[in-house]
Structure formats: C-alpha cells, structure tokens
C-alpha positions in Angstrom: 0.0 0.0 0.0 2.8 2.4 0.8 4.2 2.0 -2.7 0.9 3.0 -4.2 0.7 6.1 -2.0 4.2 7.1 -3.1 2.9 6.8 -6.7 0.1 9.2 -5.9 -2.8 6.7 -5.6 -5.7 7.9 -3.4 -7.1 5.9 -0.6 -10.2 5.1 -2.8 -8.0 3.7 -5.5 -6.0 1.6 -3.1 -9.2 0.4 -1.5 -10.6 -0.7 -4.9 -7.4 -2.5 -5.7 -7.5 -4.5 -2.5 -11.3 -4.8 -2.2 -11.4 -3.1 1.2 -12.8 0.2 2.6 -10.9 3.5 2.5 -10.9 3.5 6.3 -9.1 0.1 6.2 -6.5 1.6 3.9 -6.1 4.6 6.1 -5.7 2.5 9.3 -3.2 0.2 7.6 -1.1 3.2 6.4 -1.4 5.0 9.7 -0.1 1.9 11.5 2.9 1.9 9.0 3.4 5.7 9.7 2.7 6.3 6.0 -0.1 8.9 6.4 0.4 12.6 5.7 -0.6 15.4 7.9 -3.5 17.4 6.7 -2.1 20.4 4.8 -2.0 23.5 7.0 -3.1 26.8 5.7 -2.6 28.7 9.0 -1.1 31.7 7.2 -4.3 32.0 5.2 -6.8 30.8 7.7 -5.3 31.7 11.1 -8.6 31.8 13.0 -10.1 29.1 15.2 -13.0 28.4 12.8 -16.3 26.9 14.0 -17.1 23.5 12.4 -20.2 24.9 10.7 -18.0 27.6 9.0 -15.3 25.2 7.7 -16.7 25.0 4.2 -17.7 28.6 3.8 -16.8 29.8 0.3 -14.0 32.2 1.4 -12.4 29.3 3.4 -12.6 27.0 0.4 -11.0 29.7 -1.8 -8.2 30.3 0.7 -7.5 26.6 0.9 -7.3 26.4 -2.9 -4.8 29.3 -2.8 -2.8 27.4 -0.2 -2.7 24.4 -2.4 -1.3 26.4 -5.3 1.3 28.0 -3.0 2.4 24.4 -2.2 2.9 23.7 -5.9 -0.2 21.7 -6.5 -2.0 22.0 -9.9 -5.7 22.4 -9.4 -8.4 20.9 -11.6 -9.4 23.4 -14.2 -12.8 24.1 -12.8 -11.3 24.8 -9.3 -8.6 27.0 -10.9 -11.3 29.1 -12.7 -13.3 29.4 -9.5 -10.3 30.7 -7.6 -9.2 33.0 -10.4 -12.7 34.5 -10.5 -12.9 34.9 -6.7 -9.4 36.6 -6.5 -10.4 39.0 -9.3 -13.7 39.8 -7.5 -11.9 40.4 -4.2 -9.4 42.6 -5.8 -12.0 44.6 -7.8 -14.1 45.1 -4.6 -11.0 46.2 -2.7 -11.8 43.9 0.3 -10.1 41.4 2.6 -11.5 38.3 4.2 -12.1 38.4 8.0 -13.6 36.0 10.4 -15.8 36.2 13.5 -17.5 33.1 14.9 -20.6 35.2 15.7 -20.9 36.8 12.2 -24.3 36.0 10.8 -24.9 34.8 7.2 -23.8 37.4 4.7 -22.7 38.1 1.2 -19.3 36.4 1.7 -20.7 33.3 3.5 -24.2 31.9 3.5 -23.4 30.1 6.8 -21.8 33.2 8.4 -18.4 33.4 10.2 -16.4 34.8 7.2 -17.1 38.3 5.9 -15.5 40.9 3.7 -14.1 44.1 5.0 -13.0 47.2 3.1 -9.2 47.1 2.5 -7.1 49.4 4.7 -3.6 50.7 3.9 -2.2 48.6 6.8 -3.6 45.4 5.0 -0.9 45.8 2.3 -1.3 43.0 -0.3 -2.8 40.5 2.2 -6.1 38.8 1.4 -7.0 38.5 5.0 -7.3 40.6 8.1 -7.2 39.3 11.6 -9.3 41.7 13.6 -8.2 42.7 17.1 -9.5 40.2 19.6 -10.0 37.5 17.1 -9.3 33.9 18.3 -6.4 32.6 16.3 -4.8 29.1 16.2 -1.6 28.6 18.0 
C-alpha cells in the first residue's frame, strides 16, 4: 500500500485495488506511519473556525490558494473558481475576515467569514485578523 501512496494513488484507488474500505486503507497506512498530515493553511486561515463555517466559500478559496502555493495543480474548474474569486476580491478592494458570531452574509451563506474594506495597513494581504479574534496557535 505504501508504494501505491508514493505513486500518488488515493485511498479510494488503493481500497478498490484490495477490495477493502478507504478506512481500512487509512488505518493500515497509519499503522505503518505512512499517512500525511492534513495540509496546513494557517497563514491564510489563522482563526479558530467553528465547524459549521469550515466549508464557507472564502475558506474554500483560501485553501485552494494554499494548495497552489504548495505547488499543486488544481483541476481546471477549481482554478477558474479561484481566479474569479481573486479577481472579485481585488476589484471590490476587500479582505477576508472571520468572527464566529458573524451571521450569514454576502461572503458566507453560513456566516463566520465576511469581507471588510481594505485598509492601507492590510498591504497585499487577502485576510485581516481583527483585534481580539481567536487565532490558532
């Protein structure tokens, strides 16, 4: 199994090859210390995000940007989504912020994430961590 992972096979592909579940593949690889840590995007999503806000659109776009920064090639549809979002954020002259109490809004149908007008101190950053925001350590 570890050889397949090194070749870039997904858990689903390995599971199909062996006729087992993806969970069984993961457990076997974990036991062999062959699992990867979940990619971290702390520099793009530094906040402690509530579970219900994890898949808000701005969070998804920031994770896609993080994948590109790590050298990953996105599927064309995801690349187009990200390019469009980056263009819109730039044209609107906004940054992404987060507050767990933020109600649903234009940026996020589930709340949490929101757009704020860009300030000079934001520089080129796509995000702003507001004072008092709970960040991951």
